[in-house]
Steps between C-alpha positions, in 0.01 A plus 500: 500500500446530130718322247634835375614610845701188564874552502684327217815309590819701437645229275192505277526878452869471406418229246234720339738795471778290348261341250365839393850641456607199293198531273565873453864448406409220259268734315764774464755299306873491564661713232454248218257711301206268539694199375341157488577267795759306297671826402499617860665176606766537231565860604533400867767247401694758301395350166579725205390442142761530230409743220360334189429597140275343241637221281259349250485403137478200270713201402465316170678194367593526133236771476224284653342502849623223732160330541411284797723195457701586808581826675735768372696661786656846479776533759694812600844427641754734658801463266735578789367212709428217261571246774175593674297344220608156620282536809202594287431828319327766708384726215294316242160478338324289239347567160142427404410309184542817294844564645397797713675543833499747788711497815345524845690571823259641761181578308379343177694627199690759705830390346838372615753637751703780345846405374696365205423146388558250225191322371488123456221283358406137556199318353434208738235242572317427822668232707754413231875458519717370780479624857761704678457811288452855627228555754316820567554578873182508704300275273258277686410139447237599244753668269532377144835390363603530136793345317664426166564422233484870422288560188733789418787249458692656793581794273368775726499358855860587592539850652879473479472467122217754463679778686724559197196571281354854534158359405477330838640779717216648705527822700202517732451868588201736541256523339576159357400345168203296387603460136784249515510273195711185485494278191692184581622327184552125524416368151803349330718543809681217677398438860752558776559142622648595837366820660748715692523503881263797529250389235137480617381145443253461788255740660229505764205729556 
């Protein structure tokens, strides 16, 4: 009897059919529009992205770029839920040496979640200040921590104070803006010795 005429075991034939069907279905997709594996996983778990809009611009200090002696944070805070900032701001970015900033939520420079915010600013140094400040949820052991004293004299790091100034009221809506300009004046001003309860004095990234 030739090898071709031998009868294959029934279990083997079933296994071949199941494997072929699985491979066929895998190649057809599952209604996710050819999404990447990580996107497919998110979709299967009911994950839904919040709509975002571009938020970018430049921050100067007394008309000058911030430089590299620390890191200038731009934080967007929901003025209706200031208490959430105590756990660590969720919507923030940093400026480069020239003061340029751009928010990223899902893809690089795609913006911030849509909504109304108040902007706050803190110019902090790596590993400085006391512990126990706000933490950014989800940060791993390799995250960097930044603390005071704030080089902006605590003048612009309190969202509760900033929300009364139209300059710092940000409405993130389509198509967004990439031309924000903030000139933070500190020359000749007295520092705030005791920041308010919602002031941003520590950050992590």
